C-alpha positions in Angstrom: -18.7 -2.4 9.6 -19.1 1.3 8.8 -21.1 0.7 5.6 -23.3 -2.2 6.7 -26.0 0.1 8.1 -26.0 2.5 5.1 -25.8 -0.5 2.8 -28.9 -2.0 4.4 -30.7 1.3 4.0 -29.7 1.6 0.4 -30.7 -2.1 -0.2 -34.2 -1.3 1.1 -34.4 1.8 -1.1 -32.8 0.5 -4.4 -33.0 -3.3 -4.0 -30.5 -5.7 -2.3 -29.4 -7.2 -5.6 -28.4 -3.8 -7.0 -26.4 -3.0 -3.9 -24.7 -6.4 -4.0 -23.6 -5.7 -7.6 -22.4 -2.2 -6.7 -20.5 -3.4 -3.7 -18.9 -6.3 -5.6 -17.8 -3.9 -8.4 -16.6 -1.3 -5.9 -14.5 -3.9 -4.0 -13.1 -5.3 -7.2 -12.0 -1.9 -8.6 -10.5 -0.9 -5.3 -8.6 -4.2 -5.1 -7.2 -3.6 -8.6 -6.1 -0.1 -7.7 -4.5 -1.4 -4.5 -2.2 -3.4 -6.7 -0.9 -0.2 -8.3 0.2 1.1 -4.9 3.8 -0.3 -5.0 5.7 2.4 -3.0 3.2 4.4 -0.9 2.1 2.5 2.2 -0.4 5.3 2.9 -2.0 4.7 -0.5 -2.1 0.9 0.1 -3.8 1.3 3.5 -6.2 3.9 2.1 -7.3 1.6 -0.8 -7.7 -1.4 1.6 -10.0 0.7 3.7 -11.9 1.8 0.6 -12.2 -1.9 -0.4 -13.6 -2.8 3.0 -16.1 0.0 2.7 -17.4 -1.5 -0.5 -17.4 -5.0 0.9 -19.4 -3.9 4.0 -22.5 -3.1 1.9 -22.5 -6.8 0.7 -23.0 -8.2 4.1 -26.1 -6.3 4.9 -27.8 -7.2 1.7 -27.0 -10.9 0.9 -29.2 -12.0 3.8 -32.2 -10.3 2.2 -31.6 -12.1 -1.1 -31.3 -15.5 0.6 -34.5 -14.9 2.5 -36.3 -13.8 -0.7 -35.1 -16.8 -2.7 -35.4 -19.6 0.0 -38.6 -21.3 1.0 -39.7 -20.3 4.4 -39.2 -23.7 6.0 -35.5 -23.8 4.7 -34.4 -20.2 5.4 -32.4 -21.0 8.5 -30.6 -23.7 6.6 -30.0 -21.4 3.6 -28.6 -18.7 5.8 -26.4 -21.3 7.6 -25.0 -22.5 4.3 -24.1 -19.0 3.2 -22.6 -17.9 6.5 -20.6 -21.2 6.7 -19.5 -20.9 3.1 -18.1 -17.4 3.8 -16.2 -18.6 6.8 -14.8 -21.6 4.9 -13.8 -19.4 2.0 -12.0 -16.9 4.2 -10.2 -19.7 6.1 -9.2 -21.4 2.8 -8.0 -18.1 1.4 -5.9 -17.4 4.4 -4.5 -21.0 4.5 -3.5 -20.8 0.8 -1.5 -17.6 1.0 1.9 -19.2 1.6 1.3 -21.6 -1.4 0.2 -18.7 -3.6 3.3 -16.7 -2.6 5.6 -19.7 -3.5 3.7 -20.1 -6.8 4.1 -16.4 -7.5 7.8 -16.6 -6.8 8.2 -19.6 -9.0 6.3 -18.1 -12.0 7.2 -14.4 -11.7 10.5 -14.5 -9.9 11.3 -13.6 -6.3 10.9 -9.8 -6.5 7.6 -9.9 -8.4 6.1 -12.9 -6.7 
């Protein structure tokens, strides 16, 4: 939430697509670094916050890209598809966590899974 407003401003200044790419790379790198935080809970929480700050810039810019690329008479439908897709993706990810943990335990062993 904290970076949506600045992300929108930067999207207007430098282009929404550019900010989407930057926010995606930012979130990906912060997620990778989060994996390295194996003992320090403070580091884990800090990098999850940093990840969220990167992700926040995405949400204020994807709508502009959808509006630019979608014909005017289908913009509402296009935005509806994207917003619904995000909700379905988040729900599917959350629902799949127990199965992924079991798979990780099976493949990597109980301590590493």
